[in-house]
C-alpha positions as CSV (number, residue, x, y, z in Angstrom):
1,X,-11.2,-31.9,-4.6
2,X,-10.7,-35.7,-4.2
3,X,-12.1,-37.4,-1.2
4,X,-9.6,-39.3,0.9
5,X,-10.9,-42.3,2.6
6,X,-7.7,-43.5,4.2
7,X,-4.3,-42.2,5.0
8,X,-1.1,-44.0,4.3
9,X,1.6,-43.3,6.9
10,X,5.0,-44.9,6.8
11,X,7.3,-44.7,9.9
12,X,10.9,-45.5,9.4
13,X,12.8,-46.8,12.4
14,X,16.3,-45.7,13.2
15,X,18.9,-47.4,11.0
16,X,21.1,-48.3,14.0
17,X,18.5,-50.5,15.7
18,X,19.8,-54.1,16.3
19,X,16.4,-55.4,17.6
20,X,14.9,-55.6,14.1
21,X,15.9,-58.7,12.2
22,X,16.4,-58.7,8.5
23,X,13.2,-60.9,8.0
24,X,11.1,-58.4,10.0
25,X,12.3,-55.5,7.7
26,X,11.6,-57.5,4.6
27,X,8.1,-58.5,5.8
28,X,7.2,-54.8,6.5
29,X,8.5,-53.7,3.1
30,X,6.8,-56.5,1.2
31,X,3.5,-56.0,3.0
32,X,2.1,-52.6,2.0
33,X,-1.1,-51.2,3.5
34,X,-4.2,-51.9,1.7
35,X,-5.0,-49.3,-0.9
36,X,-8.3,-49.3,-2.7
37,X,-8.6,-48.4,-6.4
38,X,-9.1,-44.7,-7.0
39,X,-7.5,-43.5,-3.9
40,X,-4.7,-40.9,-3.9
41,X,-1.3,-42.3,-3.0
42,X,0.7,-39.1,-3.5
43,X,1.5,-36.9,-0.5
44,X,-0.5,-33.8,-0.6
45,X,0.7,-30.9,1.4
46,X,-2.0,-28.5,2.5
47,X,-0.8,-25.0,3.2
48,X,-3.6,-22.5,3.6
49,X,-3.9,-19.4,5.7
50,X,-6.5,-19.0,8.4
51,X,-8.2,-16.3,6.3
52,X,-8.7,-18.7,3.4
53,X,-10.2,-21.3,5.7
54,X,-12.6,-19.1,7.5
55,X,-15.9,-18.3,5.8
56,X,-16.3,-14.8,4.3
57,X,-18.6,-13.0,6.7
58,X,-18.4,-9.6,5.0
59,X,-21.7,-8.5,3.5
60,X,-21.1,-6.3,0.5
61,X,-24.0,-4.8,-1.5
62,X,-23.4,-3.2,-4.9
63,X,-25.4,-0.1,-5.9
64,X,-27.5,-1.3,-8.8
65,X,-28.5,2.3,-9.6
66,X,-24.9,3.2,-10.5
67,X,-22.2,5.1,-8.7
68,X,-21.0,8.7,-8.9
69,X,-17.5,9.9,-9.8
70,X,-16.7,13.6,-9.7
71,X,-13.4,13.5,-11.5
72,X,-12.2,16.7,-9.8
73,X,-11.3,17.5,-6.2
74,X,-13.5,20.4,-5.2
75,X,-12.0,20.3,-1.7
76,X,-8.4,21.1,-2.8
77,X,-6.9,24.4,-1.8
78,X,-6.8,25.6,-5.4
79,X,-10.5,24.8,-6.0
80,X,-11.5,26.5,-2.8
81,X,-9.5,29.6,-3.7
82,X,-11.0,29.7,-7.2
83,X,-14.5,29.4,-5.7
84,X,-13.8,32.3,-3.2
85,X,-12.4,34.5,-6.0
86,X,-15.4,33.8,-8.2
87,X,-17.8,34.6,-5.3
88,X,-16.1,37.9,-4.7
89,X,-16.1,38.8,-8.4
90,X,-19.9,38.2,-8.5
91,X,-20.5,39.7,-5.0
92,X,-21.9,36.4,-3.8
93,X,-22.4,35.5,-0.1
94,X,-22.9,31.9,0.8
95,X,-26.0,31.1,2.8
96,X,-24.7,28.0,4.6
97,X,-22.3,27.9,7.6
98,X,-18.8,28.9,6.6
99,X,-17.2,27.0,9.5
100,X,-18.4,23.7,8.0
101,X,-17.4,24.6,4.4
102,X,-13.9,25.8,5.2
103,X,-12.6,22.3,5.9
104,X,-9.5,21.8,3.9
105,X,-8.3,18.2,3.8
106,X,-4.8,17.6,2.8
107,X,-5.1,14.0,1.6
108,X,-1.4,13.3,1.3
109,X,-0.7,14.3,4.9
110,X,-3.6,12.2,6.1
111,X,-2.4,9.2,4.2
112,X,1.1,9.6,5.6
113,X,-0.2,10.0,9.2
114,X,-2.6,7.0,8.9
115,X,-1.1,4.4,6.4
116,X,-4.2,2.1,6.2
117,X,-6.6,5.0,5.7
118,X,-9.3,4.3,3.2
119,X,-10.2,7.7,1.8
120,X,-12.8,6.3,-0.6
121,X,-14.9,4.9,2.3
122,X,-16.9,6.4,5.1
123,X,-17.5,4.5,8.3
124,X,-21.2,4.9,9.4
125,X,-22.4,3.7,12.8
126,X,-25.8,3.7,14.5
127,X,-27.6,2.3,11.4
128,X,-29.2,-0.7,13.2
129,X,-32.7,0.5,12.2
130,X,-31.7,1.2,8.6
131,X,-31.6,-1.1,5.6
132,X,-29.1,-1.1,2.8
133,X,-31.6,0.8,0.6
134,X,-32.0,3.5,3.4
135,X,-28.3,4.1,3.4
136,X,-28.2,4.3,-0.4
137,X,-31.1,6.8,-0.1
138,X,-29.3,8.9,2.4
139,X,-26.3,9.3,0.0
140,X,-28.5,9.7,-3.1
141,X,-26.9,13.0,-4.2
142,X,-23.5,11.2,-4.3
143,X,-24.4,7.5,-5.0
144,X,-21.8,5.1,-3.5
145,X,-20.4,2.1,-5.4
146,X,-21.3,-0.3,-2.6
147,X,-21.9,-0.8,1.1
148,X,-19.8,-3.2,3.3
149,X,-21.8,-4.2,6.3
150,X,-19.5,-4.7,9.3
151,X,-22.2,-5.7,11.8
152,X,-25.9,-4.9,12.3
153,X,-25.0,-1.5,13.7
154,X,-22.2,-0.2,11.4
155,X,-21.1,-0.3,7.8
156,X,-18.6,1.2,5.4
157,X,-20.0,3.3,2.5
158,X,-17.6,3.0,-0.4
159,X,-17.2,5.2,-3.5
160,X,-15.0,4.7,-6.5
161,X,-12.7,7.6,-5.8
162,X,-11.5,9.7,-2.8
163,X,-12.9,13.0,-4.0
164,X,-16.5,11.8,-4.1
165,X,-16.4,10.4,-0.5
166,X,-15.1,13.7,0.7
167,X,-17.8,15.6,-1.1
168,X,-20.4,13.3,0.3
169,X,-19.0,13.8,3.8
170,X,-19.0,17.6,3.6
171,X,-22.3,18.0,1.9
172,X,-24.4,15.3,3.6
173,X,-23.1,16.3,7.1
174,X,-24.4,19.2,9.1
175,X,-23.5,20.8,12.4
176,X,-25.9,20.2,15.2
177,X,-28.5,22.8,16.0
178,X,-27.0,25.2,18.6
179,X,-30.2,25.4,20.5
180,X,-30.5,21.7,20.8
181,X,-26.8,21.4,21.9
182,X,-27.2,24.1,24.6
183,X,-30.5,22.7,25.9
184,X,-29.0,19.2,26.2
185,X,-25.9,20.5,27.8
186,X,-27.8,22.5,30.4
187,X,-30.1,19.6,31.2
188,X,-27.2,17.2,31.7
189,X,-25.4,19.7,34.0
190,X,-28.3,20.2,36.4
191,X,-28.4,17.6,39.1
192,X,-31.5,15.5,39.5
193,X,-33.6,16.3,42.7
194,X,-33.3,13.8,45.5
195,X,-36.4,11.8,46.4
């Protein structure tokens, strides 16, 4: 980008003005402003959006270990039905909590309801004491493509496809321990003794 040291501005008076004499007009036109060699004389229009002018504050860290793509949607209705039929055929009973695993996500309905929904990303908050490597380590079974830090307390963990992010959400999440929940609820319901 060329440096501009001076700006050339020409102001044209109204053509119907009688106060300007012919000699004054000729003198103004014959006497151009001083222009040094190497300066730009062309008019340059600058039209940029505010987004282009502001510095990029997003912090995006790629996963150097490589990302994970499933290729199939194991959370689709058809895949869940096939899995249940296979389990019945082999008399298999799942050990983990069925309430958590019976989550059926209809992606098309979700995308229609929320137009700007990013199915390939998970928003994670409360990570102020975690580093980027800690977050990559947490999702090590389903390695994300990259992490977009929003601020020191939250980030978006992004995969290359929608299916992998859903698998990571379902398999890396767990329901809270019922004993812990009931204990915390009971302690918050009891009023503190007055002193």
